[in-house]
PDB file of N, CA, C and O in Angstrom, chain B, residues numbered from 101:
ATOM      1  N   MET B 101     113.892 123.429  84.279  1.00  0.00           N
ATOM      2  CA  MET B 101     112.871 123.508  83.860  1.00  0.00           C
ATOM      3  C   MET B 101     111.535 124.240  84.069  1.00  0.00           C
ATOM      4  O   MET B 101     111.428 124.544  85.257  1.00  0.00           O
ATOM      5  N   THR B 102     110.390 124.663  83.275  1.00  0.00           N
ATOM      6  CA  THR B 102     109.910 125.367  84.138  1.00  0.00           C
ATOM      7  C   THR B 102     108.473 124.560  83.610  1.00  0.00           C
ATOM      8  O   THR B 102     108.295 124.188  82.450  1.00  0.00           O
ATOM      9  N   ILE B 103     107.412 124.367  84.842  1.00  0.00           N
ATOM     10  CA  ILE B 103     106.223 123.724  85.168  1.00  0.00           C
ATOM     11  C   ILE B 103     105.273 125.066  84.823  1.00  0.00           C
ATOM     12  O   ILE B 103     105.501 126.271  84.717  1.00  0.00           O
ATOM     13  N   GLY B 104     104.615 124.594  84.758  1.00  0.00           N
ATOM     14  CA  GLY B 104     103.176 125.633  84.365  1.00  0.00           C
ATOM     15  C   GLY B 104     102.274 125.501  85.505  1.00  0.00           C
ATOM     16  O   GLY B 104     102.704 124.851  86.458  1.00  0.00           O
ATOM     17  N   GLY B 105     101.037 126.025  85.585  1.00  0.00           N
ATOM     18  CA  GLY B 105      99.866 126.019  86.710  1.00  0.00           C
ATOM     19  C   GLY B 105      99.128 124.721  86.578  1.00  0.00           C
ATOM     20  O   GLY B 105      98.574 123.987  87.396  1.00  0.00           O
ATOM     21  N   GLU B 106      99.277 124.685  85.474  1.00  0.00           N
ATOM     22  CA  GLU B 106      98.303 123.035  84.924  1.00  0.00           C
ATOM     23  C   GLU B 106      98.690 121.861  85.542  1.00  0.00           C
ATOM     24  O   GLU B 106      98.101 121.116  86.325  1.00  0.00           O
ATOM     25  N   ALA B 107     100.069 121.829  84.918  1.00  0.00           N
ATOM     26  CA  ALA B 107     101.094 121.480  85.653  1.00  0.00           C
ATOM     27  C   ALA B 107     101.061 120.706  86.935  1.00  0.00           C
ATOM     28  O   ALA B 107     100.758 119.539  87.180  1.00  0.00           O
ATOM     29  N   VAL B 108     101.581 121.996  87.895  1.00  0.00           N
ATOM     30  CA  VAL B 108     101.467 121.655  89.034  1.00  0.00           C
ATOM     31  C   VAL B 108     100.433 121.742  89.456  1.00  0.00           C
ATOM     32  O   VAL B 108     100.390 121.616  90.680  1.00  0.00           O
ATOM     33  N   TYR B 109      99.353 121.943  88.880  1.00  0.00           N
ATOM     34  CA  TYR B 109      98.213 121.663  89.657  1.00  0.00           C
ATOM     35  C   TYR B 109      98.029 120.031  89.333  1.00  0.00           C
ATOM     36  O   TYR B 109      97.338 119.357  90.097  1.00  0.00           O
ATOM     37  N   LYS B 110      98.696 119.403  88.132  1.00  0.00           N
ATOM     38  CA  LYS B 110      98.012 117.809  88.204  1.00  0.00           C
ATOM     39  C   LYS B 110      99.074 117.104  89.573  1.00  0.00           C
ATOM     40  O   LYS B 110      98.783 116.160  90.307  1.00  0.00           O
ATOM     41  N   ILE B 111     100.360 117.946  89.573  1.00  0.00           N
ATOM     42  CA  ILE B 111     101.522 117.121  90.463  1.00  0.00           C
ATOM     43  C   ILE B 111     101.234 117.188  92.149  1.00  0.00           C
ATOM     44  O   ILE B 111     101.704 116.443  93.009  1.00  0.00           O
ATOM     45  N   CYS B 112     100.423 118.186  92.296  1.00  0.00           N
ATOM     46  CA  CYS B 112      99.792 118.730  93.822  1.00  0.00           C
ATOM     47  C   CYS B 112      99.024 117.386  93.729  1.00  0.00           C
ATOM     48  O   CYS B 112      99.249 116.486  94.538  1.00  0.00           O
ATOM     49  N   SER B 113      98.323 117.290  92.961  1.00  0.00           N
ATOM     50  CA  SER B 113      96.870 115.996  93.179  1.00  0.00           C
ATOM     51  C   SER B 113      97.223 114.821  93.347  1.00  0.00           C
ATOM     52  O   SER B 113      96.761 114.103  94.234  1.00  0.00           O
ATOM     53  N   GLY B 114      98.060 114.482  92.546  1.00  0.00           N
ATOM     54  CA  GLY B 114      98.606 113.284  92.562  1.00  0.00           C
ATOM     55  C   GLY B 114      99.205 112.857  93.836  1.00  0.00           C
ATOM     56  O   GLY B 114      99.740 111.755  93.950  1.00  0.00           O
ATOM     57  N   GLN B 115      99.130 113.670  94.753  1.00  0.00           N
ATOM     58  CA  GLN B 115      99.691 113.585  96.098  1.00  0.00           C
ATOM     59  C   GLN B 115      98.385 113.247  97.393  1.00  0.00           C
ATOM     60  O   GLN B 115      98.503 113.158  98.615  1.00  0.00           O
ATOM     61  N   ASP B 116      97.452 113.150  96.708  1.00  0.00           N
ATOM     62  CA  ASP B 116      96.602 112.915  97.302  1.00  0.00           C
ATOM     63  C   ASP B 116      96.374 111.380  97.856  1.00  0.00           C
ATOM     64  O   ASP B 116      96.576 110.392  97.151  1.00  0.00           O
ATOM     65  N   ALA B 117      95.963 111.329  99.104  1.00  0.00           N
ATOM     66  CA  ALA B 117      96.214 110.333  99.684  1.00  0.00           C
ATOM     67  C   ALA B 117      94.691 109.619  99.706  1.00  0.00           C
ATOM     68  O   ALA B 117      93.729 109.840 100.441  1.00  0.00           O
ATOM     69  N   LEU B 118      94.909 108.459  98.349  1.00  0.00           N
ATOM     70  CA  LEU B 118      93.698 107.953  97.989  1.00  0.00           C
ATOM     71  C   LEU B 118      92.963 106.470  98.863  1.00  0.00           C
ATOM     72  O   LEU B 118      92.131 105.734  98.332  1.00  0.00           O
ATOM     73  N   SER B 119      93.463 106.301 100.165  1.00  0.00           N
ATOM     74  CA  SER B 119      92.985 105.511 101.020  1.00  0.00           C
ATOM     75  C   SER B 119      93.979 105.836 102.274  1.00  0.00           C
ATOM     76  O   SER B 119      94.887 106.649 102.101  1.00  0.00           O
ATOM     77  N   LEU B 120      93.813 105.233 103.469  1.00  0.00           N
ATOM     78  CA  LEU B 120      94.085 105.458 104.872  1.00  0.00           C
ATOM     79  C   LEU B 120      95.367 104.444 104.887  1.00  0.00           C
ATOM     80  O   LEU B 120      96.341 104.635 105.615  1.00  0.00           O
ATOM     81  N   ALA B 121      95.220 103.166 103.844  1.00  0.00           N
ATOM     82  CA  ALA B 121      96.914 102.814 103.337  1.00  0.00           C
ATOM     83  C   ALA B 121      97.982 103.391 102.890  1.00  0.00           C
ATOM     84  O   ALA B 121      99.146 103.020 103.042  1.00  0.00           O
ATOM     85  N   VAL B 122      97.255 105.085 101.864  1.00  0.00           N
ATOM     86  CA  VAL B 122      98.336 105.446 101.162  1.00  0.00           C
ATOM     87  C   VAL B 122      98.784 106.272 102.243  1.00  0.00           C
ATOM     88  O   VAL B 122      99.924 106.218 102.703  1.00  0.00           O
ATOM     89  N   ALA B 123      97.854 107.057 102.656  1.00  0.00           N
ATOM     90  CA  ALA B 123      98.371 107.868 103.870  1.00  0.00           C
ATOM     91  C   ALA B 123      99.118 108.028 104.919  1.00  0.00           C
ATOM     92  O   ALA B 123      99.548 109.059 105.436  1.00  0.00           O
ATOM     93  N   LEU B 124      99.290 106.508 105.306  1.00  0.00           N
ATOM     94  CA  LEU B 124     100.132 105.717 106.272  1.00  0.00           C
ATOM     95  C   LEU B 124     101.157 105.576 105.640  1.00  0.00           C
ATOM     96  O   LEU B 124     102.196 105.949 106.185  1.00  0.00           O
ATOM     97  N   LYS B 125     101.218 104.996 104.288  1.00  0.00           N
ATOM     98  CA  LYS B 125     102.613 104.997 103.989  1.00  0.00           C
ATOM     99  C   LYS B 125     103.295 106.354 103.631  1.00  0.00           C
ATOM    100  O   LYS B 125     104.495 106.348 103.901  1.00  0.00           O
ATOM    101  N   GLU B 126     102.859 107.442 103.125  1.00  0.00           N
ATOM    102  CA  GLU B 126     103.647 108.046 103.062  1.00  0.00           C
ATOM    103  C   GLU B 126     104.090 109.274 104.365  1.00  0.00           C
ATOM    104  O   GLU B 126     104.882 110.215 104.321  1.00  0.00           O
ATOM    105  N   LEU B 127     103.015 108.670 105.698  1.00  0.00           N
ATOM    106  CA  LEU B 127     103.717 108.898 106.801  1.00  0.00           C
ATOM    107  C   LEU B 127     104.989 108.130 107.213  1.00  0.00           C
ATOM    108  O   LEU B 127     105.981 108.775 107.554  1.00  0.00           O
ATOM    109  N   LEU B 128     105.003 107.067 107.202  1.00  0.00           N
ATOM    110  CA  LEU B 128     106.278 106.136 106.975  1.00  0.00           C
ATOM    111  C   LEU B 128     107.503 107.027 106.374  1.00  0.00           C
ATOM    112  O   LEU B 128     108.563 107.471 106.815  1.00  0.00           O
ATOM    113  N   GLU B 129     106.745 107.058 105.041  1.00  0.00           N
ATOM    114  CA  GLU B 129     108.215 107.285 104.658  1.00  0.00           C
ATOM    115  C   GLU B 129     108.783 108.867 105.026  1.00  0.00           C
ATOM    116  O   GLU B 129     109.885 109.323 104.721  1.00  0.00           O
ATOM    117  N   ASN B 130     107.835 109.462 105.674  1.00  0.00           N
ATOM    118  CA  ASN B 130     108.208 111.205 105.480  1.00  0.00           C
ATOM    119  C   ASN B 130     109.150 110.924 107.530  1.00  0.00           C
ATOM    120  O   ASN B 130     109.947 111.644 108.131  1.00  0.00           O
ATOM    121  N   SER B 131     108.693 109.987 107.806  1.00  0.00           N
ATOM    122  CA  SER B 131     109.764 109.361 109.088  1.00  0.00           C
ATOM    123  C   SER B 131     111.299 108.649 108.829  1.00  0.00           C
ATOM    124  O   SER B 131     112.434 108.759 109.294  1.00  0.00           O
ATOM    125  N   LEU B 132     110.777 108.057 108.055  1.00  0.00           N
ATOM    126  CA  LEU B 132     112.458 107.546 107.762  1.00  0.00           C
ATOM    127  C   LEU B 132     112.905 108.712 106.885  1.00  0.00           C
ATOM    128  O   LEU B 132     113.977 109.093 107.353  1.00  0.00           O
ATOM    129  N   ASP B 133     112.625 109.336 105.992  1.00  0.00           N
ATOM    130  CA  ASP B 133     113.416 110.360 105.122  1.00  0.00           C
ATOM    131  C   ASP B 133     113.971 111.616 106.158  1.00  0.00           C
ATOM    132  O   ASP B 133     114.915 112.358 105.884  1.00  0.00           O
ATOM    133  N   SER B 134     113.125 111.672 107.457  1.00  0.00           N
ATOM    134  CA  SER B 134     114.055 112.791 108.645  1.00  0.00           C
ATOM    135  C   SER B 134     115.016 111.411 109.337  1.00  0.00           C
ATOM    136  O   SER B 134     115.365 111.785 110.456  1.00  0.00           O
ATOM    137  N   GLY B 135     115.465 110.209 109.110  1.00  0.00           N
ATOM    138  CA  GLY B 135     116.395 109.933 109.391  1.00  0.00           C
ATOM    139  C   GLY B 135     115.835 109.155 110.815  1.00  0.00           C
ATOM    140  O   GLY B 135     116.719 108.962 111.650  1.00  0.00           O
ATOM    141  N   ALA B 136     114.799 108.806 111.087  1.00  0.00           N
ATOM    142  CA  ALA B 136     114.172 107.881 111.859  1.00  0.00           C
ATOM    143  C   ALA B 136     114.894 106.693 112.454  1.00  0.00           C
ATOM    144  O   ALA B 136     115.377 106.012 111.551  1.00  0.00           O
ATOM    145  N   SER B 137     115.180 106.116 113.886  1.00  0.00           N
ATOM    146  CA  SER B 137     115.253 104.861 113.652  1.00  0.00           C
ATOM    147  C   SER B 137     114.084 104.180 114.426  1.00  0.00           C
ATOM    148  O   SER B 137     113.857 102.977 114.301  1.00  0.00           O
ATOM    149  N   VAL B 138     113.371 104.978 115.209  1.00  0.00           N
ATOM    150  CA  VAL B 138     111.870 104.697 116.041  1.00  0.00           C
ATOM    151  C   VAL B 138     110.766 105.294 115.472  1.00  0.00           C
ATOM    152  O   VAL B 138     110.552 106.506 115.442  1.00  0.00           O
ATOM    153  N   VAL B 139     109.673 103.924 114.766  1.00  0.00           N
ATOM    154  CA  VAL B 139     108.859 105.256 114.556  1.00  0.00           C
ATOM    155  C   VAL B 139     107.358 103.638 114.995  1.00  0.00           C
ATOM    156  O   VAL B 139     107.165 102.484 114.613  1.00  0.00           O
ATOM    157  N   ASP B 140     106.570 104.834 116.176  1.00  0.00           N
ATOM    158  CA  ASP B 140     105.054 104.433 116.788  1.00  0.00           C
ATOM    159  C   ASP B 140     104.324 105.047 115.866  1.00  0.00           C
ATOM    160  O   ASP B 140     104.195 106.243 115.604  1.00  0.00           O
ATOM    161  N   ILE B 141     103.521 103.388 115.065  1.00  0.00           N
ATOM    162  CA  ILE B 141     102.098 104.261 114.637  1.00  0.00           C
ATOM    163  C   ILE B 141     100.902 104.004 115.680  1.00  0.00           C
ATOM    164  O   ILE B 141     101.076 103.188 116.585  1.00  0.00           O
ATOM    165  N   ARG B 142     100.093 104.466 115.596  1.00  0.00           N
ATOM    166  CA  ARG B 142      98.653 104.452 116.517  1.00  0.00           C
ATOM    167  C   ARG B 142      97.493 104.611 115.270  1.00  0.00           C
ATOM    168  O   ARG B 142      97.545 105.412 114.337  1.00  0.00           O
ATOM    169  N   LEU B 143      96.414 103.583 115.551  1.00  0.00           N
ATOM    170  CA  LEU B 143      95.336 103.753 114.722  1.00  0.00           C
ATOM    171  C   LEU B 143      93.994 103.614 115.906  1.00  0.00           C
ATOM    172  O   LEU B 143      93.953 103.082 117.016  1.00  0.00           O
ATOM    173  N   ARG B 144      93.415 104.029 115.451  1.00  0.00           N
ATOM    174  CA  ARG B 144      91.844 103.803 116.248  1.00  0.00           C
ATOM    175  C   ARG B 144      90.935 103.453 114.940  1.00  0.00           C
ATOM    176  O   ARG B 144      90.844 104.203 113.969  1.00  0.00           O
ATOM    177  N   GLU B 145      90.334 102.304 115.057  1.00  0.00           N
ATOM    178  CA  GLU B 145      88.871 102.096 114.430  1.00  0.00           C
ATOM    179  C   GLU B 145      89.693 101.906 112.581  1.00  0.00           C
ATOM    180  O   GLU B 145      89.244 102.400 111.546  1.00  0.00           O
ATOM    181  N   CYS B 146      90.995 101.016 112.738  1.00  0.00           N
ATOM    182  CA  CYS B 146      91.739 101.231 111.396  1.00  0.00           C
ATOM    183  C   CYS B 146      92.446 102.219 110.685  1.00  0.00           C
ATOM    184  O   CYS B 146      92.986 102.143 109.582  1.00  0.00           O
ATOM    185  N   GLY B 147      92.364 103.184 111.498  1.00  0.00           N
ATOM    186  CA  GLY B 147      92.977 104.559 110.731  1.00  0.00           C
ATOM    187  C   GLY B 147      91.883 105.329 110.408  1.00  0.00           C
ATOM    188  O   GLY B 147      92.297 106.299 109.773  1.00  0.00           O
ATOM    189  N   SER B 148      90.182 105.386 110.589  1.00  0.00           N
ATOM    190  CA  SER B 148      89.584 105.998 110.216  1.00  0.00           C
ATOM    191  C   SER B 148      89.197 107.385 111.430  1.00  0.00           C
ATOM    192  O   SER B 148      88.875 108.516 111.068  1.00  0.00           O
ATOM    193  N   GLU B 149      89.335 106.925 112.918  1.00  0.00           N
ATOM    194  CA  GLU B 149      89.189 107.756 113.674  1.00  0.00           C
ATOM    195  C   GLU B 149      90.555 108.808 114.301  1.00  0.00           C
ATOM    196  O   GLU B 149      90.666 109.851 114.946  1.00  0.00           O
ATOM    197  N   LEU B 150      91.457 107.776 113.646  1.00  0.00           N
ATOM    198  CA  LEU B 150      92.993 108.605 114.497  1.00  0.00           C
ATOM    199  C   LEU B 150      93.875 107.393 113.786  1.00  0.00           C
ATOM    200  O   LEU B 150      93.809 106.170 113.910  1.00  0.00           O
ATOM    201  N   MET B 151      94.683 108.206 113.031  1.00  0.00           N
ATOM    202  CA  MET B 151      96.210 107.927 112.590  1.00  0.00           C
ATOM    203  C   MET B 151      97.506 108.951 113.212  1.00  0.00           C
ATOM    204  O   MET B 151      97.491 110.182 113.224  1.00  0.00           O
ATOM    205  N   GLU B 152      98.532 108.114 113.681  1.00  0.00           N
ATOM    206  CA  GLU B 152      99.041 108.824 114.454  1.00  0.00           C
ATOM    207  C   GLU B 152     100.832 108.418 114.037  1.00  0.00           C
ATOM    208  O   GLU B 152     101.230 107.260 114.167  1.00  0.00           O
ATOM    209  N   VAL B 153     101.300 108.981 113.788  1.00  0.00           N
ATOM    210  CA  VAL B 153     102.932 108.385 113.259  1.00  0.00           C
ATOM    211  C   VAL B 153     104.114 109.551 114.398  1.00  0.00           C
ATOM    212  O   VAL B 153     104.490 110.705 114.192  1.00  0.00           O
ATOM    213  N   VAL B 154     104.386 108.654 115.505  1.00  0.00           N
ATOM    214  CA  VAL B 154     105.886 109.504 116.340  1.00  0.00           C
ATOM    215  C   VAL B 154     107.187 108.682 116.066  1.00  0.00           C
ATOM    216  O   VAL B 154     107.299 107.460 116.167  1.00  0.00           O
ATOM    217  N   ASP B 155     107.954 109.397 115.773  1.00  0.00           N
ATOM    218  CA  ASP B 155     109.698 109.224 115.565  1.00  0.00           C
ATOM    219  C   ASP B 155     110.339 110.230 115.818  1.00  0.00           C
ATOM    220  O   ASP B 155     110.201 111.445 115.679  1.00  0.00           O
ATOM    221  N   ASN B 156     111.440 109.189 116.414  1.00  0.00           N
ATOM    222  CA  ASN B 156     112.944 109.879 116.708  1.00  0.00           C
ATOM    223  C   ASN B 156     113.817 110.689 115.655  1.00  0.00           C
ATOM    224  O   ASN B 156     114.969 111.081 115.843  1.00  0.00           O
ATOM    225  N   GLY B 157     112.800 110.920 114.140  1.00  0.00           N
ATOM    226  CA  GLY B 157     113.853 111.978 113.171  1.00  0.00           C
ATOM    227  C   GLY B 157     114.311 112.985 114.180  1.00  0.00           C
ATOM    228  O   GLY B 157     114.328 113.153 115.399  1.00  0.00           O
ATOM    229  N   ILE B 158     114.736 113.674 112.876  1.00  0.00           N
ATOM    230  CA  ILE B 158     115.150 114.944 112.714  1.00  0.00           C
ATOM    231  C   ILE B 158     113.999 116.379 112.844  1.00  0.00           C
ATOM    232  O   ILE B 158     113.990 117.521 113.304  1.00  0.00           O
ATOM    233  N   GLY B 159     112.974 115.294 112.000  1.00  0.00           N
ATOM    234  CA  GLY B 159     112.112 116.441 112.079  1.00  0.00           C
ATOM    235  C   GLY B 159     112.127 117.717 110.821  1.00  0.00           C
ATOM    236  O   GLY B 159     112.782 117.531 109.795  1.00  0.00           O
ATOM    237  N   ILE B 160     111.352 118.978 111.031  1.00  0.00           N
ATOM    238  CA  ILE B 160     111.323 120.110 110.200  1.00  0.00           C
ATOM    239  C   ILE B 160     112.291 121.123 110.837  1.00  0.00           C
ATOM    240  O   ILE B 160     112.055 121.325 112.028  1.00  0.00           O
ATOM    241  N   HIS B 161     113.198 121.721 110.382  1.00  0.00           N
ATOM    242  CA  HIS B 161     113.950 122.574 110.436  1.00  0.00           C
ATOM    243  C   HIS B 161     113.089 123.799 110.343  1.00  0.00           C
ATOM    244  O   HIS B 161     112.385 124.033 109.360  1.00  0.00           O
ATOM    245  N   PRO B 162     113.197 124.845 111.770  1.00  0.00           N
ATOM    246  CA  PRO B 162     112.330 125.597 111.865  1.00  0.00           C
ATOM    247  C   PRO B 162     112.506 127.152 110.624  1.00  0.00           C
ATOM    248  O   PRO B 162     111.687 128.056 110.462  1.00  0.00           O
ATOM    249  N   ASN B 163     113.576 127.001 110.084  1.00  0.00           N
ATOM    250  CA  ASN B 163     113.675 127.809 108.379  1.00  0.00           C
ATOM    251  C   ASN B 163     112.427 127.243 107.837  1.00  0.00           C
ATOM    252  O   ASN B 163     111.953 128.179 107.193  1.00  0.00           O
ATOM    253  N   ASN B 164     111.798 126.451 107.757  1.00  0.00           N
ATOM    254  CA  ASN B 164     110.975 125.616 107.073  1.00  0.00           C
ATOM    255  C   ASN B 164     109.615 125.750 106.938  1.00  0.00           C
ATOM    256  O   ASN B 164     109.063 125.299 105.935  1.00  0.00           O
ATOM    257  N   PHE B 165     108.731 126.542 108.176  1.00  0.00           N
ATOM    258  CA  PHE B 165     107.796 126.486 108.806  1.00  0.00           C
ATOM    259  C   PHE B 165     106.940 126.983 107.817  1.00  0.00           C
ATOM    260  O   PHE B 165     105.901 126.470 107.404  1.00  0.00           O
ATOM    261  N   GLU B 166     107.619 128.319 107.382  1.00  0.00           N
ATOM    262  CA  GLU B 166     106.683 129.215 106.888  1.00  0.00           C
ATOM    263  C   GLU B 166     106.252 128.317 104.970  1.00  0.00           C
ATOM    264  O   GLU B 166     105.343 128.569 104.179  1.00  0.00           O
ATOM    265  N   ALA B 167     107.258 127.418 104.903  1.00  0.00           N
ATOM    266  CA  ALA B 167     107.095 127.014 103.397  1.00  0.00           C
ATOM    267  C   ALA B 167     106.013 125.544 103.522  1.00  0.00           C
ATOM    268  O   ALA B 167     105.539 124.926 102.569  1.00  0.00           O
ATOM    269  N   LEU B 168     105.863 125.308 104.689  1.00  0.00           N
ATOM    270  CA  LEU B 168     104.907 123.933 105.114  1.00  0.00           C
ATOM    271  C   LEU B 168     103.698 124.161 103.999  1.00  0.00           C
ATOM    272  O   LEU B 168     103.512 123.593 102.922  1.00  0.00           O
ATOM    273  N   ALA B 169     103.091 125.009 104.539  1.00  0.00           N
ATOM    274  CA  ALA B 169     101.590 125.528 104.312  1.00  0.00           C
ATOM    275  C   ALA B 169     101.405 126.367 102.647  1.00  0.00           C
ATOM    276  O   ALA B 169     100.495 127.108 102.274  1.00  0.00           O
ATOM    277  N   LEU B 170     102.430 125.983 102.029  1.00  0.00           N
ATOM    278  CA  LEU B 170     102.357 126.903 100.747  1.00  0.00           C
ATOM    279  C   LEU B 170     101.966 125.763  99.470  1.00  0.00           C
ATOM    280  O   LEU B 170     101.987 124.535  99.559  1.00  0.00           O
ATOM    281  N   MET B 171     101.703 126.380  98.589  1.00  0.00           N
ATOM    282  CA  MET B 171     101.180 124.964  97.265  1.00  0.00           C
ATOM    283  C   MET B 171     102.647 125.325  96.426  1.00  0.00           C
ATOM    284  O   MET B 171     103.351 126.285  96.112  1.00  0.00           O
ATOM    285  N   HIS B 172     102.559 123.647  96.289  1.00  0.00           N
ATOM    286  CA  HIS B 172     103.618 122.810  95.624  1.00  0.00           C
ATOM    287  C   HIS B 172     103.968 124.332  94.401  1.00  0.00           C
ATOM    288  O   HIS B 172     104.833 124.237  93.530  1.00  0.00           O
TER     289      HIS B 172
END
């Protein structure tokens, strides 16, 4: 299936974090997707000043680093 530029934009826009809770949920899901068995979540001012998620997952393979900043 081929997706045009407008559809790609809409898909990417759907990934925007609409609230701090949604942002935290996305970070937690990333940790679980990476195989983490331990997840440490730190918030300051209910997440408005700091939201940090540290886990023991496998992380991102170095071969994929360049693709991190690319548009979907």
